[in-house]
VOSEGU-48397 format. One record per residue (C-alpha): residue number from 1; x, y, z; residue in one letter. Coordinates in Angstrom, 3 decimals. Layout:
BEGIN
atom nr->NUM c1->X c2->Y c3->Z rest->A
...
END
This chain:
BEGIN
atom nr->1 c1->80.974 c2->138.894 c3->79.438 rest->M
atom nr->2 c1->81.569 c2->135.637 c3->81.288 rest->A
atom nr->3 c1->80.402 c2->133.493 c3->78.363 rest->I
atom nr->4 c1->82.588 c2->135.363 c3->75.906 rest->L
atom nr->5 c1->85.563 c2->135.123 c3->78.245 rest->A
atom nr->6 c1->85.136 c2->131.397 c3->78.800 rest->V
atom nr->7 c1->84.825 c2->130.782 c3->75.066 rest->I
atom nr->8 c1->88.172 c2->132.646 c3->74.730 rest->S
atom nr->9 c1->89.819 c2->130.395 c3->77.333 rest->G
atom nr->10 c1->89.174 c2->132.164 c3->80.715 rest->A
atom nr->11 c1->89.020 c2->129.614 c3->83.567 rest->N
atom nr->12 c1->88.675 c2->131.885 c3->86.647 rest->S
atom nr->13 c1->86.835 c2->134.971 c3->87.862 rest->W
atom nr->14 c1->90.017 c2->136.988 c3->87.615 rest->V
atom nr->15 c1->90.557 c2->135.791 c3->84.037 rest->A
atom nr->16 c1->86.991 c2->136.784 c3->83.123 rest->I
atom nr->17 c1->87.585 c2->140.335 c3->84.488 rest->E
atom nr->18 c1->90.976 c2->140.507 c3->82.703 rest->T
atom nr->19 c1->89.323 c2->139.531 c3->79.428 rest->Y
atom nr->20 c1->86.495 c2->142.094 c3->79.860 rest->A
atom nr->21 c1->88.943 c2->144.877 c3->80.660 rest->Q
atom nr->22 c1->90.964 c2->144.073 c3->77.540 rest->A
atom nr->23 c1->87.784 c2->144.012 c3->75.391 rest->K
atom nr->24 c1->85.990 c2->146.934 c3->77.055 rest->R
atom nr->25 c1->85.828 c2->149.095 c3->73.967 rest->E
atom nr->26 c1->84.278 c2->146.327 c3->71.905 rest->W
atom nr->27 c1->81.894 c2->145.221 c3->74.712 rest->L
atom nr->28 c1->80.526 c2->148.785 c3->74.987 rest->E
atom nr->29 c1->79.290 c2->148.517 c3->71.413 rest->T
atom nr->30 c1->76.503 c2->146.249 c3->72.612 rest->F
atom nr->31 c1->76.512 c2->146.444 c3->76.439 rest->L
atom nr->32 c1->75.649 c2->149.438 c3->78.680 rest->V
atom nr->33 c1->78.472 c2->149.706 c3->81.237 rest->L
atom nr->34 c1->77.930 c2->152.975 c3->83.170 rest->P
atom nr->35 c1->80.177 c2->151.777 c3->86.018 rest->N
atom nr->36 c1->82.785 c2->150.098 c3->83.830 rest->G
atom nr->37 c1->83.798 c2->146.442 c3->83.998 rest->I
atom nr->38 c1->82.717 c2->144.730 c3->87.198 rest->P
atom nr->39 c1->85.378 c2->143.317 c3->89.447 rest->S
atom nr->40 c1->86.051 c2->139.592 c3->89.623 rest->H
atom nr->41 c1->84.523 c2->139.534 c3->93.106 rest->D
atom nr->42 c1->81.225 c2->141.019 c3->91.760 rest->T
atom nr->43 c1->81.200 c2->138.529 c3->88.917 rest->I
atom nr->44 c1->81.695 c2->135.658 c3->91.359 rest->A
atom nr->45 c1->78.832 c2->136.946 c3->93.595 rest->R
atom nr->46 c1->76.464 c2->137.171 c3->90.660 rest->V
atom nr->47 c1->77.113 c2->133.548 c3->89.617 rest->F
atom nr->48 c1->76.881 c2->132.392 c3->93.248 rest->A
atom nr->49 c1->73.348 c2->133.778 c3->93.408 rest->R
atom nr->50 c1->72.199 c2->132.105 c3->90.189 rest->L
atom nr->51 c1->70.065 c2->128.982 c3->90.332 rest->N
atom nr->52 c1->72.123 c2->126.421 c3->88.420 rest->P
atom nr->53 c1->69.167 c2->124.604 c3->86.927 rest->Q
atom nr->54 c1->67.420 c2->127.790 c3->85.801 rest->A
atom nr->55 c1->70.660 c2->129.132 c3->84.347 rest->F
atom nr->56 c1->71.200 c2->125.874 c3->82.469 rest->E
atom nr->57 c1->67.685 c2->126.083 c3->80.978 rest->Q
atom nr->58 c1->68.245 c2->129.673 c3->79.861 rest->C
atom nr->59 c1->71.639 c2->128.805 c3->78.385 rest->F
atom nr->60 c1->70.189 c2->125.879 c3->76.425 rest->H
atom nr->61 c1->67.468 c2->128.127 c3->74.961 rest->R
atom nr->62 c1->70.102 c2->130.637 c3->73.959 rest->W
atom nr->63 c1->72.160 c2->127.903 c3->72.291 rest->V
atom nr->64 c1->69.113 c2->126.612 c3->70.503 rest->E
atom nr->65 c1->68.515 c2->130.042 c3->69.039 rest->S
atom nr->66 c1->72.073 c2->129.985 c3->67.693 rest->I
atom nr->67 c1->71.507 c2->126.534 c3->66.312 rest->T
atom nr->68 c1->68.519 c2->127.745 c3->64.343 rest->E
atom nr->69 c1->70.469 c2->130.715 c3->63.067 rest->A
atom nr->70 c1->73.484 c2->128.745 c3->61.803 rest->I
atom nr->71 c1->71.538 c2->125.675 c3->60.731 rest->G
atom nr->72 c1->73.522 c2->123.028 c3->62.501 rest->A
atom nr->73 c1->72.961 c2->119.884 c3->60.378 rest->Q
atom nr->74 c1->75.216 c2->117.179 c3->61.775 rest->V
atom nr->75 c1->75.280 c2->116.837 c3->65.549 rest->I
atom nr->76 c1->77.571 c2->114.143 c3->67.001 rest->P
atom nr->77 c1->76.821 c2->113.035 c3->70.556 rest->I
atom nr->78 c1->79.797 c2->111.677 c3->72.451 rest->D
atom nr->79 c1->80.906 c2->110.954 c3->75.966 rest->G
atom nr->80 c1->84.195 c2->112.126 c3->77.563 rest->K
atom nr->81 c1->85.664 c2->111.756 c3->81.022 rest->T
atom nr->82 c1->86.915 c2->115.033 c3->82.515 rest->A
atom nr->83 c1->90.602 c2->115.067 c3->83.037 rest->R
atom nr->84 c1->91.887 c2->115.169 c3->86.699 rest->Q
atom nr->85 c1->88.284 c2->114.786 c3->88.019 rest->S
atom nr->86 c1->89.087 c2->111.584 c3->89.862 rest->F
atom nr->87 c1->90.077 c2->112.053 c3->93.509 rest->D
atom nr->88 c1->91.004 c2->108.791 c3->95.358 rest->R
atom nr->89 c1->91.395 c2->110.556 c3->98.775 rest->N
atom nr->90 c1->87.887 c2->111.957 c3->98.805 rest->S
atom nr->91 c1->86.287 c2->109.074 c3->96.975 rest->G
atom nr->92 c1->85.346 c2->111.279 c3->94.058 rest->Q
atom nr->93 c1->84.771 c2->109.251 c3->90.932 rest->K
atom nr->94 c1->85.859 c2->110.614 c3->87.598 rest->A
atom nr->95 c1->83.256 c2->112.930 c3->86.083 rest->I
atom nr->96 c1->81.832 c2->111.663 c3->82.797 rest->H
atom nr->97 c1->79.826 c2->113.949 c3->80.551 rest->V
atom nr->98 c1->78.051 c2->113.532 c3->77.208 rest->I
atom nr->99 c1->78.042 c2->116.424 c3->74.750 rest->S
atom nr->100 c1->76.102 c2->117.353 c3->71.649 rest->A
atom nr->101 c1->78.447 c2->119.045 c3->69.216 rest->W
atom nr->102 c1->77.660 c2->121.082 c3->66.015 rest->A
atom nr->103 c1->80.712 c2->119.753 c3->64.153 rest->S
atom nr->104 c1->80.625 c2->122.195 c3->61.219 rest->E
atom nr->105 c1->80.480 c2->125.254 c3->63.521 rest->H
atom nr->106 c1->82.666 c2->123.805 c3->66.360 rest->R
atom nr->107 c1->79.959 c2->124.601 c3->68.903 rest->L
atom nr->108 c1->78.822 c2->122.627 c3->71.947 rest->V
atom nr->109 c1->75.019 c2->122.668 c3->71.861 rest->L
atom nr->110 c1->74.405 c2->120.876 c3->75.117 rest->G
atom nr->111 c1->76.198 c2->118.942 c3->77.781 rest->Q
atom nr->112 c1->75.043 c2->116.602 c3->80.570 rest->L
atom nr->113 c1->76.869 c2->114.952 c3->83.428 rest->K
atom nr->114 c1->76.341 c2->111.173 c3->83.545 rest->V
atom nr->115 c1->75.122 c2->110.059 c3->86.969 rest->D
atom nr->116 c1->77.761 c2->107.978 c3->88.831 rest->S
atom nr->117 c1->75.240 c2->105.090 c3->89.119 rest->K
atom nr->118 c1->74.115 c2->105.249 c3->85.532 rest->S
atom nr->119 c1->75.657 c2->105.319 c3->82.003 rest->N
atom nr->120 c1->75.397 c2->107.055 c3->78.668 rest->E
atom nr->121 c1->72.346 c2->104.939 c3->77.667 rest->I
atom nr->122 c1->70.172 c2->106.766 c3->80.234 rest->T
atom nr->123 c1->71.890 c2->110.140 c3->79.810 rest->A
atom nr->124 c1->71.569 c2->110.426 c3->76.005 rest->I
atom nr->125 c1->67.739 c2->110.623 c3->75.994 rest->P
atom nr->126 c1->67.864 c2->113.348 c3->78.637 rest->K
atom nr->127 c1->70.327 c2->115.370 c3->76.503 rest->L
atom nr->128 c1->68.232 c2->114.862 c3->73.360 rest->L
atom nr->129 c1->65.136 c2->116.128 c3->75.263 rest->E
atom nr->130 c1->66.925 c2->119.409 c3->75.951 rest->L
atom nr->131 c1->67.740 c2->120.104 c3->72.341 rest->L
atom nr->132 c1->65.722 c2->121.139 c3->69.289 rest->D
atom nr->133 c1->67.162 c2->118.712 c3->66.748 rest->I
atom nr->134 c1->64.457 c2->118.923 c3->64.054 rest->A
atom nr->135 c1->65.957 c2->118.614 c3->60.629 rest->G
atom nr->136 c1->69.397 c2->117.528 c3->61.916 rest->C
atom nr->137 c1->71.387 c2->114.353 c3->61.581 rest->I
atom nr->138 c1->72.409 c2->112.853 c3->64.966 rest->I
atom nr->139 c1->75.484 c2->110.609 c3->65.090 rest->T
atom nr->140 c1->76.193 c2->108.418 c3->68.120 rest->I
atom nr->141 c1->78.750 c2->105.653 c3->68.816 rest->D
atom nr->142 c1->77.856 c2->102.048 c3->69.725 rest->A
atom nr->143 c1->76.805 c2->102.896 c3->73.267 rest->M
atom nr->144 c1->73.824 c2->104.890 c3->71.859 rest->G
atom nr->145 c1->72.799 c2->102.221 c3->69.338 rest->C
atom nr->146 c1->69.515 c2->101.550 c3->71.074 rest->Q
atom nr->147 c1->66.002 c2->101.144 c3->69.691 rest->K
atom nr->148 c1->64.560 c2->103.647 c3->72.181 rest->E
atom nr->149 c1->67.155 c2->106.312 c3->71.309 rest->I
atom nr->150 c1->66.568 c2->105.835 c3->67.549 rest->A
atom nr->151 c1->62.840 c2->106.198 c3->68.098 rest->A
atom nr->152 c1->63.231 c2->109.370 c3->70.151 rest->Q
atom nr->153 c1->65.346 c2->110.985 c3->67.425 rest->I
atom nr->154 c1->62.776 c2->110.200 c3->64.770 rest->I
atom nr->155 c1->59.933 c2->111.465 c3->66.929 rest->V
atom nr->156 c1->61.809 c2->114.740 c3->67.294 rest->K
atom nr->157 c1->61.886 c2->115.035 c3->63.472 rest->K
atom nr->158 c1->65.601 c2->114.240 c3->63.068 rest->A
atom nr->159 c1->67.608 c2->111.491 c3->61.425 rest->D
atom nr->160 c1->70.304 c2->109.282 c3->62.954 rest->Y
atom nr->161 c1->73.550 c2->107.508 c3->62.122 rest->V
atom nr->162 c1->74.306 c2->104.906 c3->64.775 rest->L
atom nr->163 c1->77.424 c2->102.730 c3->65.108 rest->T
atom nr->164 c1->76.511 c2->99.031 c3->65.180 rest->L
atom nr->165 c1->78.712 c2->96.837 c3->67.279 rest->K
atom nr->166 c1->78.563 c2->93.914 c3->69.726 rest->G
atom nr->167 c1->75.985 c2->95.375 c3->72.076 rest->N
atom nr->168 c1->73.448 c2->94.560 c3->69.333 rest->Q
atom nr->169 c1->75.021 c2->91.165 c3->68.662 rest->S
atom nr->170 c1->72.209 c2->89.531 c3->66.595 rest->K
atom nr->171 c1->71.785 c2->92.581 c3->64.371 rest->L
atom nr->172 c1->75.571 c2->92.971 c3->64.007 rest->E
atom nr->173 c1->76.045 c2->89.324 c3->63.027 rest->N
atom nr->174 c1->73.300 c2->89.514 c3->60.446 rest->A
atom nr->175 c1->74.704 c2->92.706 c3->58.952 rest->V
atom nr->176 c1->78.292 c2->91.338 c3->58.913 rest->N
atom nr->177 c1->77.231 c2->88.178 c3->57.203 rest->S
atom nr->178 c1->75.345 c2->90.039 c3->54.507 rest->W
atom nr->179 c1->78.171 c2->92.442 c3->53.790 rest->F
atom nr->180 c1->80.756 c2->89.623 c3->53.645 rest->E
atom nr->181 c1->78.689 c2->87.828 c3->51.037 rest->K
atom nr->182 c1->77.988 c2->91.049 c3->49.065 rest->A
atom nr->183 c1->81.640 c2->92.079 c3->49.116 rest->Q
atom nr->184 c1->82.802 c2->88.605 c3->47.965 rest->S
atom nr->185 c1->80.601 c2->89.177 c3->44.868 rest->N
atom nr->186 c1->81.859 c2->92.775 c3->44.470 rest->N
atom nr->187 c1->78.260 c2->93.978 c3->45.289 rest->F
atom nr->188 c1->77.136 c2->92.688 c3->41.853 rest->E
atom nr->189 c1->73.378 c2->93.262 c3->41.419 rest->G
atom nr->190 c1->73.117 c2->95.170 c3->44.686 rest->V
atom nr->191 c1->71.784 c2->98.696 c3->44.816 rest->D
atom nr->192 c1->74.523 c2->100.498 c3->46.736 rest->H
atom nr->193 c1->76.611 c2->103.641 c3->47.010 rest->S
atom nr->194 c1->80.385 c2->103.760 c3->47.434 rest->Y
atom nr->195 c1->82.920 c2->106.376 c3->48.508 rest->H
atom nr->196 c1->86.525 c2->106.303 c3->49.516 rest->H
atom nr->197 c1->89.080 c2->108.727 c3->51.012 rest->T
atom nr->198 c1->92.825 c2->108.758 c3->51.370 rest->T
atom nr->199 c1->94.623 c2->110.900 c3->53.959 rest->E
atom nr->200 c1->98.320 c2->111.266 c3->54.572 rest->S
atom nr->201 c1->99.662 c2->112.793 c3->57.821 rest->A
atom nr->202 c1->101.873 c2->112.115 c3->60.857 rest->H
atom nr->203 c1->103.891 c2->109.370 c3->59.198 rest->G
atom nr->204 c1->100.952 c2->107.274 c3->58.005 rest->R
atom nr->205 c1->98.461 c2->106.886 c3->55.237 rest->I
atom nr->206 c1->94.823 c2->106.115 c3->56.065 rest->E
atom nr->207 c1->92.480 c2->104.696 c3->53.398 rest->I
atom nr->208 c1->88.789 c2->104.539 c3->54.208 rest->R
atom nr->209 c1->86.158 c2->102.815 c3->52.109 rest->K
atom nr->210 c1->82.423 c2->103.332 c3->52.632 rest->Y
atom nr->211 c1->79.519 c2->101.238 c3->51.346 rest->W
atom nr->212 c1->75.830 c2->102.095 c3->51.948 rest->S
atom nr->213 c1->72.791 c2->100.066 c3->50.921 rest->V
atom nr->214 c1->69.030 c2->100.494 c3->51.370 rest->P
atom nr->215 c1->67.870 c2->98.344 c3->54.259 rest->V
atom nr->216 c1->65.502 c2->96.489 c3->51.974 rest->E
atom nr->217 c1->68.525 c2->94.928 c3->50.219 rest->Q
atom nr->218 c1->69.434 c2->93.025 c3->53.391 rest->L
atom nr->219 c1->66.107 c2->91.128 c3->53.608 rest->G
atom nr->220 c1->64.723 c2->90.583 c3->57.078 rest->S
atom nr->221 c1->66.951 c2->91.744 c3->59.940 rest->L
atom nr->222 c1->66.517 c2->90.744 c3->63.617 rest->P
atom nr->223 c1->63.844 c2->93.087 c3->65.227 rest->N
atom nr->224 c1->64.021 c2->95.341 c3->62.181 rest->Q
atom nr->225 c1->60.442 c2->96.598 c3->62.812 rest->E
atom nr->226 c1->61.507 c2->97.951 c3->66.194 rest->K
atom nr->227 c1->64.173 c2->100.283 c3->64.684 rest->W
atom nr->228 c1->61.995 c2->103.230 c3->63.884 rest->L
atom nr->229 c1->63.143 c2->105.224 c3->60.841 rest->G
atom nr->230 c1->65.808 c2->102.663 c3->59.723 rest->L
atom nr->231 c1->66.433 c2->103.352 c3->56.029 rest->R
atom nr->232 c1->69.955 c2->102.160 c3->55.172 rest->S
atom nr->233 c1->72.903 c2->100.198 c3->56.494 rest->V
atom nr->234 c1->76.549 c2->101.011 c3->55.868 rest->G
atom nr->235 c1->80.007 c2->99.465 c3->56.221 rest->M
atom nr->236 c1->83.328 c2->101.253 c3->56.699 rest->V
atom nr->237 c1->86.724 c2->99.636 c3->56.144 rest->M
atom nr->238 c1->89.821 c2->101.497 c3->57.319 rest->C
atom nr->239 c1->93.339 c2->100.618 c3->56.215 rest->E
atom nr->240 c1->96.353 c2->102.247 c3->57.898 rest->R
atom nr->241 c1->99.838 c2->102.209 c3->56.407 rest->R
atom nr->242 c1->102.789 c2->103.297 c3->58.553 rest->Q
atom nr->243 c1->105.767 c2->104.889 c3->56.953 rest->W
atom nr->244 c1->109.122 c2->103.282 c3->57.742 rest->T
END
């Protein structure tokens, strides 16, 4: 009942009870409720007695079973800072969490708080370890563009799409130089794929152009042998036109 209520927007014990009371007839189609809907105090006491780590493990196993059933193929991993979690008076730093998200089904598969003395680079491997990602495509922004993370994804029988930016400066420079030269020649003689999209909304037009090439086309890249499973490299160009 609590999980369903939270999914529906409940954010307190009272709200969970209110939700359950409103949905009692439906809940009784799959739950045995001989004493009716428990009070919000009872719900609070149950959660207070739960071991947080054990509950989290059980919850992850349940989510994994859903993932298998719906076949979540693309799983973005991203970090967010919880709003209003910073408290200057108590010295509480803002809470930063990373989440694995089944984009097609709009479902959070896993979430992990980033330690205040660490960063996403150390938290992402821990989150990946919790999930069954076999057969999925994992997408991560530049923070997660690390050789060790790429290797972990491949070992877990998944594929990756990682954003390449300045934190891998030598690799980024080599890729940029190659694409600049290929683009100046209109990719003539280069085995590549191309796609573009145009979107119009909120007073602007956004045009995105995508190129992807097999990694062999780029010759020898810096530390290429250390990037386990690297198969292709892509470039995205985005053009935004504001309406006046």
